[in-house]
C-alpha positions, 0 to 999 in steps of 0.5 A: 298087726293081726286081722280080726273079725268081731261077731255079735249076736242077740237072739231075743229082745230080752237080751237087748234090754239087759245090756247085751245088744248088738251095739253094746257087744260091738263097742266092747269088742272094738275096745278089746281089739284096740287094746290088743292092737288088732286090726278089725276088718269085719264086724258080723251081726248074727241075730238068728237063733243060736240053736241053728248050727253056726255054719247055717246062720247068715252071720256064721256063714260070713265068718266061715268065709273069712276062716276058710279063706284065711282072711283073718287071724283072730275071731272075737266073740263078746262072751262064750255064750254068744257063740251058741245056745246049743244045749248039747254044747256041740257048737262051741267045740265045733267053732274051737276046732275050726278056728284051731285047724285054720291056725287062728286065735279065738278071743272072748272080749268080756269073758277071759280074753284069749281062749286056750285051744288045747284040750284042757282049754276046751274043757274050760270053754265047755264048762262056761258054755254049760253054765250059761246054758243052765242059767238060760234054762232057769231063766226060761223056767222062771219066765214061764212060771211068771207068764202062767201066773199072770194069765191065771190072774186074768192079765194079758201076758204080753207075748204072742200074736197081737190081733188086728185092732190092738197094739202093744204099749210099754216095755217089760213089766209095764207092757200092756195091750191097748185098742188101736183106734184106726184098726178098731174102726175097720174091725167094727166096719167089717162086722157091720158090713157082714151083718148088714144094718137098716140101710144095707144088706149083709155082705159075704166075707168074700165081698167084704174082703174085696171091698176092703182090698179095693179101698186100699185098707192095710190088712192085718199083717200090715200088707207084707204078703201083698195079697190084700184082704181075703176071706180067711182074714175076714172070717178070722176077725169075725170069729175072734173073741178078743174083740169082745175082750176075751183072751186066752193064754197058757190054758187060761181064759179071761176077760178084759172088758176095757179092750172090747171092740164089739158088743157080745150080741154082735159078735155072737150073730157074726160067729153064728152066721160064719158057722152057718155058711161054713156048714152050708158049704160043707153040705152042698159041696158033696156031689156024686160025680165020677171025677 
């Protein structure tokens, strides 16, 4: 019984939504292996961008350990375009060469079965990969046009960084931005602390950051850095027009009043104070010191 390694890859969230998820690929490849009486000894998940050379991808490195060690007889991908997203079509020929030189077989579970590793077989695989690359290019162009049109119409595009205080709801065409009530409360508090009110004097951005960190409030990156709050995080919030419902995508600026967390006057005051303190710092940090 020949030993097989299954290699599945999804490089974008959109591919997962269109039935090309890792689970779907593995299910079809397992069925293919069973049909051809292959013993599956390894299932490799490769979810890094396919523009990275296959040997440099974590999953690719695992595959090459098996190939170089002659631990397998068959390499199975779901389809040709799961091998690479290389627009120059180099990687498809690299993997074909290395599999052939190791004396192994290359199979595509949902795209023609066993690959012919001769020169003419390489022509067919390259043509298939070229067709997939061209389709990706067309899809990319259509997607970009749709996003630009959406931004021009004053709608949130649904991609890119989501500012602290907001979260994404819905999927695909229904995806939209909403206010995260818990985080929005922190945003409002930051503005209040920074500008002061009838009961409290204004705090510096550094003092605000220190207070939020001491209270254990999770920062905008959900605490992944472990650094808590710091000045740049506070000032970026104080200067971000998203908090008055103003967004910018693909060269278009538009307003979504329903997403305003701070009123315009408060935002203008905070932004003015941030810029004033920054200019003051720049002016006063210049000294006629020798060193």
